[in-house]
N, C-alpha and C positions, 0 to 999 in steps of 0.2 A: 594740503595733501603732500606737497614737497617737503614741508617741514616735518611731517610725520614720518615720511619714508627716509629722507636723507639728512634731516636736521638743517635744511636750508629754509630760510624765511620765504614765505610765499610772496610772489611779486604780482603786481596787477598787470598781467600780460594777456593780450588778446591772442587766443590760439586759433584764430580763423573763425570764431563764432560771432565776432562783432560785439561780444559782451565781455566785460572785464570780470575778474574773479569775484569781486564783491557783489556783482549783479547776478551771479549764477544761483539757481535754486539748489539747495542741498538735496542730494539723492536720498530717497526714502527706500529702505529695503522692503521687499515684499513680505508677505506673511510667512513664507516658507524659509526665509533666510535665517532667522534665529534657530529654528529647528535644525537646519543644515549645519550651521556652525557648532551647535551643541553636540550633534552626532559626530562631527569631524573631530572635535576636541575629545569626546568620550572614546572614540576609536583609538586615539593616540595615547590615552592614559594607561599606565600600567595596570594590569589586572589585579594583582595582589602582590604584596611584598614577597610572598613565598614563591610566586611564579614569575620571577623577574625574567625579562626577555619576551614575555607575552603581553601584548596589549589586549584591551577588551575586544577590539575588532578581530584580532587573530584568534582569541579564545572563542568568539562567536562563530567564526569560520570553522574551527575545529568541531564545535558542537553541531553545526549544520551538517558537516560531513558525517559525523557519527550518527546523527538522526537519519540521514539518507541511507546509511548502511543498515540501520535497524528497520527502516521502511522496506528496503529491498528484501531483508530476511523475512519480514512479515508477509510480503507479497509472495515470496517463494513458498512459504508455509501454507498460505491460503490456496495457492495453486495445487500443492501436494494434497491438501485436504479435499479439494474438488476432484482430483484424480482418484483418490481413495473412495470417495462417495460414489463416483461413477462405476468403479470396480465392484463396490458392494452391491450396487443396483444390478449390475450384470450378473453377479453371482446369485442374487436372489432369483432372477429370471431363470437361470440355469437350474437352480435347485427346484424351482416350481415345475419345470419341464420333467426333471427326474422323478419328482413325486407323482406327477400325472402318469408318467410311463409305468412306474411301479404299481400304481393303483390299477391301471389297465391290465398289467400282467397278472396281478393278484385276482382280479375279476375273471380273467381267462382261466387261471388255474382252478378257481372255485367252480367255474362252469364245467371245466373238464372233469373235475372230481365228481360233480353231480351227474354228469353224463355216464361216467364209469360206474357210479353207484346204481344209477337207473338200469344200466345194461346188466350189471350183476344181479340185481333184483329180478329183472325180467328172465334172465337165464335160470335163476333159482326157482322162480314160479313155473317156468316151462318144464323143468325137471320134475317138479312135484305133480304137475298135471299128467305127465306121461306115465 
């Protein structure tokens, strides 16, 4: 370990463990270590020669930010669509009320016209009888 880090030959020194270096068990990395180191290395690699100054990791962060912006826009549009649908439903109800009111007024006008016609017919019949 010292040889790897500092170029110093390792010595058989007891570091308070009671076991010399030659007796220690080599540390085995867990299953996630290779993946972690691969991702770390990949994050630091240049993205492309045309995008110097950006690593893959930085590019991924930029893509995530752009995706978040797009998702926000989609959410805003979905909210606006919902509001428009609610307004459309409200207008349909108002239109139905107006139609019902117009129908009622038309029936009243027809009834009034019939009443006037009946009265005129009765008056005409009464004049003939006299």
